[in-house]
C-alpha positions in Angstrom: 21.9 -41.4 -8.0 20.8 -37.9 -8.8 19.4 -36.1 -5.8 15.9 -35.0 -6.9 16.2 -31.8 -4.9 19.1 -30.7 -7.0 17.9 -31.9 -10.4 18.3 -29.6 -13.4 15.8 -26.7 -13.3 12.9 -26.3 -15.6 11.8 -23.2 -17.4 9.1 -20.9 -16.0 6.9 -21.8 -18.9 7.1 -25.5 -18.0 6.3 -24.7 -14.4 3.3 -22.7 -15.5 1.9 -25.5 -17.7 2.3 -28.1 -14.9 0.6 -25.9 -12.4 -2.1 -24.8 -14.8 -3.1 -28.5 -15.1 -3.1 -28.8 -11.4 -5.2 -25.6 -11.1 -7.7 -27.1 -13.5 -8.0 -30.5 -11.6 -7.1 -29.9 -8.0 -10.4 -30.1 -6.2 -11.0 -30.8 -2.5 -9.3 -28.0 -0.6 -5.8 -27.3 0.7 -5.0 -30.8 2.1 -6.0 -32.4 -1.1 -3.9 -29.9 -3.0 -0.9 -31.1 -1.1 -1.7 -34.6 -2.2 -2.0 -33.5 -5.9 1.3 -31.6 -5.6 3.1 -34.6 -4.1 1.7 -37.1 -6.7 2.6 -34.8 -9.6 5.9 -33.3 -8.5 7.5 -35.7 -6.0 6.4 -39.1 -7.3 5.8 -38.5 -11.1 8.3 -35.7 -12.0 10.9 -36.2 -9.2 11.3 -32.4 -8.8 12.3 -33.0 -5.1 12.3 -35.7 -2.5 9.6 -36.5 0.0 11.8 -35.1 2.8 12.3 -31.8 1.1 8.6 -31.6 0.2 7.6 -32.3 3.8 10.0 -29.6 5.1 8.3 -27.1 2.8 4.9 -28.2 4.0 6.0 -27.9 7.6 7.2 -24.3 7.1 4.0 -23.3 5.3 2.0 -24.8 8.2 3.7 -22.3 10.5 3.1 -19.2 8.3 -0.2 -17.3 7.9 -1.9 -17.6 4.5 -3.1 -20.3 2.1 -0.7 -23.2 2.8 -1.2 -25.0 -0.5 -0.6 -21.9 -2.5 2.6 -21.2 -0.5 3.8 -24.7 -1.1 3.2 -24.1 -4.8 5.2 -20.9 -4.7 8.0 -22.7 -3.0 8.0 -25.5 -5.5 8.0 -23.0 -8.4 10.9 -21.1 -6.8 12.8 -24.3 -6.3 12.4 -25.4 -9.9 12.7 -22.2 -11.9 13.6 -19.3 -9.5 11.4 -16.2 -8.8 9.8 -16.4 -12.3 9.0 -20.1 -11.5 7.3 -19.0 -8.3 5.2 -16.5 -10.2 4.4 -19.1 -12.9 3.4 -21.7 -10.4 1.1 -19.2 -8.6 -0.4 -18.0 -11.8 -1.1 -21.4 -13.2 -2.6 -22.8 -10.0 -4.7 -19.7 -9.3 -5.8 -18.6 -12.8 -8.6 -21.2 -13.5 -10.6 -20.7 -10.3 -10.0 -16.9 -10.2 -11.1 -16.5 -13.7 -14.2 -18.7 -13.2 -15.2 -16.8 -10.1 -14.6 -13.4 -11.6 -16.8 -14.3 -14.6 -19.4 -15.9 -12.3 -19.8 -12.6 -10.5 -20.6 -11.0 -13.8 -23.2 -13.7 -14.6 -21.2 -15.1 -17.5 -20.4 -18.4 -15.9 -23.2 -20.6 -14.6 -21.8 -23.0 -11.9 -23.6 -25.1 -9.4 -23.2 -23.7 -5.9 -25.5 -26.3 -4.3 -22.6 -28.3 -3.0 -24.2 -31.8 -3.2 -24.6 -32.5 -6.9 -23.3 -35.9 -8.2 -20.3 -34.5 -10.0 -19.3 -32.4 -7.1 -19.6 -35.3 -4.7 -17.4 -37.3 -7.0 -14.7 -34.6 -6.9 -14.8 -34.7 -3.2 -14.5 -38.5 -3.2 -11.5 -38.5 -5.6 -9.9 -35.8 -3.4 -10.2 -38.2 -0.5 -8.4 -40.9 -2.5 -5.6 -38.4 -3.4 -5.1 -37.4 0.2 -5.1 -41.1 1.2 -2.4 -41.8 -1.3 -0.3 -38.8 0.0 -0.6 -40.0 3.6 0.4 -43.5 2.6 3.4 -42.5 0.6 4.7 -39.9 3.1 4.2 -42.2 6.0 6.4 -44.9 4.4 9.2 -42.3 3.9 8.8 -40.0 6.9 7.4 -42.3 9.6 8.9 -45.7 8.8 9.9 -46.8 12.3 8.1 -47.2 15.6 9.1 -43.8 17.2 8.1 -41.8 14.1 4.9 -43.8 13.4 3.9 -43.3 17.0 4.6 -39.5 16.8 2.5 -39.3 13.6 -0.5 -41.1 15.1 -0.2 -39.0 18.3 -0.2 -35.8 16.2 -3.3 -37.0 14.3 -5.1 -37.8 17.6 -4.1 -34.4 19.1 -5.5 -32.6 16.1 -8.8 -34.5 16.1 -9.5 -34.0 19.9 -8.2 -30.4 20.0 -11.7 -28.9 19.4 -12.8 -30.5 22.7 -10.3 -28.3 24.6 -12.0 -25.0 23.7 -8.7 -23.5 22.7 -8.1 -21.7 19.4 -8.2 -24.1 16.5 -5.0 -22.6 15.0 -3.1 -23.8 18.0 -4.3 -27.3 17.2 -2.4 -27.1 14.0 0.8 -25.6 15.5 1.0 -27.6 18.7 1.7 -31.0 17.0 4.4 -29.4 14.9 6.0 -27.9 18.0 5.8 -31.2 19.9 7.2 -33.0 16.9 10.2 -30.7 16.9 10.9 -31.3 20.6 10.4 -35.0 20.4 12.6 -35.2 17.2 15.3 -33.1 18.9 15.3 -35.4 21.9 15.1 -38.7 20.1 17.1 -38.2 16.9 19.8 -35.7 17.6 22.3 -38.5 18.3 21.6 -40.2 15.0 24.0 -39.7 12.0 22.5 -37.2 9.6 22.9 -37.8 5.9 23.4 -35.0 3.5 20.1 -33.2 3.6 17.9 -32.6 0.6 17.1 -29.0 0.3 14.9 -26.6 -1.4 16.7 -24.3 -3.8 16.0 -20.7 -2.7 18.4 -18.6 -4.8 18.5 -15.5 -2.6 19.9 -14.7 0.8 18.7 -13.2 4.1 18.8 -9.6 2.9 16.1 -10.4 0.3 14.2 -12.2 3.0 14.3 -9.3 5.4 13.3 -6.9 2.5 10.2 -9.1 1.8 9.1 -9.0 5.4 9.8 -5.2 5.5 7.6 -4.7 2.4 4.8 -6.7 3.9 5.0 -4.5 7.0 5.0 -1.4 4.9 1.9 -2.6 3.0 0.0 -3.3 6.3 0.8 0.3 7.5 0.4 2.3 4.3 -2.6 0.7 2.7 -5.0 1.6 5.6 -3.8 5.2 5.3 -4.3 5.2 1.5 -7.8 3.8 1.9 -8.6 6.4 4.5 -7.3 9.3 2.5 -8.7 8.3 -0.9 -11.9 6.5 0.2 -11.6 4.8 -3.2 -13.1 1.3 -3.6 -9.9 -0.1 -5.1 -7.8 1.2 -2.1 -10.3 -0.2 0.4 -10.5 -3.5 -1.4 -6.7 -3.8 -1.6 -6.3 -2.9 2.1 -8.9 -5.5 3.2 -7.4 -8.3 1.0 -3.9 -7.7 2.2 -5.0 -7.6 5.8 -7.1 -10.8 5.5 -4.2 -12.6 3.7 -1.8 -11.7 6.5 -3.9 -12.8 9.4 -5.2 -16.2 8.4 -3.9 -19.4 9.9 -5.5 -22.8 9.3 -6.6 -22.8 5.7 -9.0 -21.2 3.3 -12.3 -21.5 5.3 -10.8 -19.5 8.1 -10.5 -16.5 5.9 -14.2 -16.2 5.4 -15.1 -14.2 8.5 -12.2 -11.9 7.8 -13.3 -11.3 4.2 -16.9 -10.8 5.2 -15.8 -8.2 7.7 -13.8 -6.4 5.1 -16.3 -6.2 2.2 -19.8 -6.5 3.6 -20.0 -3.8 6.3 -18.0 -1.4 4.1 -20.6 -1.8 1.3 -18.2 -3.2 -1.3 -20.3 -6.4 -1.6 -23.7 -7.2 -0.1 -24.2 -10.3 2.1 -26.2 -12.3 -0.5 -23.4 -11.8 -3.1 -20.8 -12.8 -0.5 -22.6 -16.1 0.3 -23.2 -16.8 -3.4 -19.5 -16.4 -4.0 -18.6 -18.7 -1.2 -20.9 -21.4 -2.6 -19.4 -21.1 -6.0 -15.9 -21.2 -4.6 -16.7 -24.7 -3.4 -17.4 -25.9 -6.9 -14.2 -24.8 -8.6 -10.6 -26.3 -8.3 -7.7 -24.4 -6.9 -7.4 -22.3 -3.7 -10.4 -21.1 -1.8 -8.7 -17.7 -1.5 -9.7 -17.0 -5.1 -13.1 -16.1 -3.6 -11.4 -12.7 -3.6 -11.7 -12.6 -7.4 -15.5 -13.0 -7.1 -15.7 -10.3 -4.4 -13.6 -7.9 -6.5 -15.6 -8.5 -9.6 -18.9 -8.1 -7.6 -17.7 -4.7 -6.3 -17.2 -3.2 -9.8 -19.8 -1.0 -11.6 -18.8 -2.0 -15.1 -17.3 -5.0 -16.8 -13.9 -3.5 -17.1 -14.0 -2.2 -13.6 -15.1 -5.5 -12.2 -12.3 -7.4 -14.0 -9.8 -4.9 -12.8 -10.9 -5.2 -9.2 -11.0 -9.0 -9.5 -7.4 -9.0 -10.5 -6.4 -6.5 -7.8 -8.2 -8.5 -5.1 -6.7 -11.7 -6.2 -3.2 -10.4 -6.2 -3.6 -8.5 -2.9 -4.8 -11.5 -0.9 -1.9 -13.7 -2.1 0.8 -11.0 -1.7 1.2 -11.6 2.0 1.6 -15.3 1.5 4.4 -14.8 -1.0 6.2 -12.2 1.0 6.0 -14.3 4.2 7.3 -17.4 2.5 10.2 -15.6 0.7 11.0 -13.8 4.0 11.2 -17.1 5.9 12.9 -19.4 3.4 16.5 -18.1 3.6 16.4 -18.5 7.4 14.7 -21.8 7.2 17.2 -23.1 4.6 20.1 -22.1 6.8 18.6 -23.4 10.0 17.8 -26.8 8.7 21.4 -27.6 7.9 22.4 -27.9 11.6 22.3 -31.4 13.1 20.0 -30.3 15.9 17.6 -28.7 13.5 17.7 -31.8 11.3 16.7 -33.9 14.2 13.9 -31.5 15.0 12.8 -31.6 11.4 12.7 -35.4 11.5 10.1 -35.1 14.3 8.3 -32.3 12.4 8.0 -34.4 9.3 6.5 -37.2 11.2 4.0 -34.8 12.8 3.1 -33.5 9.3 2.1 -37.0 8.3 -0.2 -37.0 11.4 -1.7 -33.6 10.4 -2.5 -35.0 6.9 -3.9 -38.1 8.5 -6.2 -36.1 10.7 -7.3 -33.9 7.8 -7.9 -37.0 5.7 -10.6 -37.9 8.3 -12.0 -34.4 8.9 -12.8 -32.5 6.7 -11.9 -34.6 3.7 -13.5 -38.0 4.5 -16.4 -36.7 6.5 -17.5 -34.3 3.8 -17.0 -36.8 0.9 -18.3 -40.2 2.1 -21.9 -40.7 3.1 -23.0 -43.9 1.4 -21.6 -47.3 0.4 -21.4 -46.2 -3.3 -19.1 -43.3 -2.2 -16.8 -45.8 -0.5 -16.7 -47.9 -3.7 -15.9 -44.9 -5.8 -13.2 -43.8 -3.4 -11.6 -47.3 -3.4 -11.7 -47.4 -7.2 -10.0 -43.9 -7.3 -7.3 -45.0 -4.8 -6.7 -48.2 -6.9 -6.3 -46.2 -10.0 -3.9 -43.7 -8.4 -1.9 -46.0 -6.2 -1.7 -49.3 -8.0 -2.3 -48.4 -11.7 -0.4 -45.1 -11.4 -3.1 -43.2 -13.3 -2.5 -39.5 -13.6 -4.5 -37.5 -11.0 -6.2 -35.3 -13.6 -7.6 -38.4 -15.4 -8.9 -39.8 -12.1 -10.5 -36.5 -11.2 -12.3 -36.2 -14.5 -13.3 -39.9 -14.5 -14.5 -39.8 -10.9 -16.7 -36.7 -11.6 -18.2 -38.3 -14.7 -19.0 -41.6 -12.9 -20.4 -39.8 -9.9 -22.6 -37.6 -12.1 -24.3 -40.7 -13.3 -24.5 -43.1 -10.4 -24.0 -41.1 -7.2 
């Protein structure tokens, strides 16, 4: 049987088209994005195995930045090398970035209200996508009593963590760390099969260079912004800093972005809030709010579009450099038996993280009435039993909800 993790590679153009479709239909936030990725690339296209996919997700949970976009970069790299990573990021990011950049110019008219029928339908379908991802990954990564127990314990820990008063980011990292320790203790004596792996294509020197480049940007951009006092330099500096410091998903970046663009006068508070509202109504990563902010900071149409592009690239650059810096070391580390045992526990904990996120914020923000439950069950049936493509279920759910919800 062909190992899906070592299947023949695709062209960068193919990767772009696959991720462009995902970028047009992946509503629901980062956890839902992981579900869409798994349905399309693990189940449907067999680009890699569940275990290799979970390992990539686990790594991206550890790193600052938008986890779903980092997973997309890793998948593109695995399938078509560095050009594939660029193609995956471009395809997934382009639809929402372009929509938000145009919205800041008043060209696009989107509904930022957050509770229209079609938007509610998108949230409900996203809940069904996450449910399918949790179900499928649990069967593969938590199939026995010890790992199922570890997954449920990780979910419970995440859900009760806010009661501790400790930083929320630790609530995401602690279950992964505990999973690694439990996995090392319980599974290190088990025979380890040949491990599926993510194809990286470069070594540790390139990884160190990527981390060094990120460090240089964090040092030099503030100096450049101070010396030039140019809007583009201040914008790039703020976006790179925000993208380097965020743990825990897209919503966590909001206070950092506000601190970078509102007090400095690049964008007023009302425009910032309008952009955040619009960002909820488009597919793809929430970090593309940066495109709206860059566009809003421009004085002319051309300047606005240029700043939108600059802001979008700048906020995602740290995520890419951190991922490429970590992957060569991660790929080497995960080959040792002790590391494989720890990863077995980590993968079970990742299932628990997805399960917790399925409840909050995915389910709590999507389901508020019996008709919402009915639509969610229908979407899950279409995805899981009838194997309907996620993009069709997304569009169908939005259309139905726009009429009856």
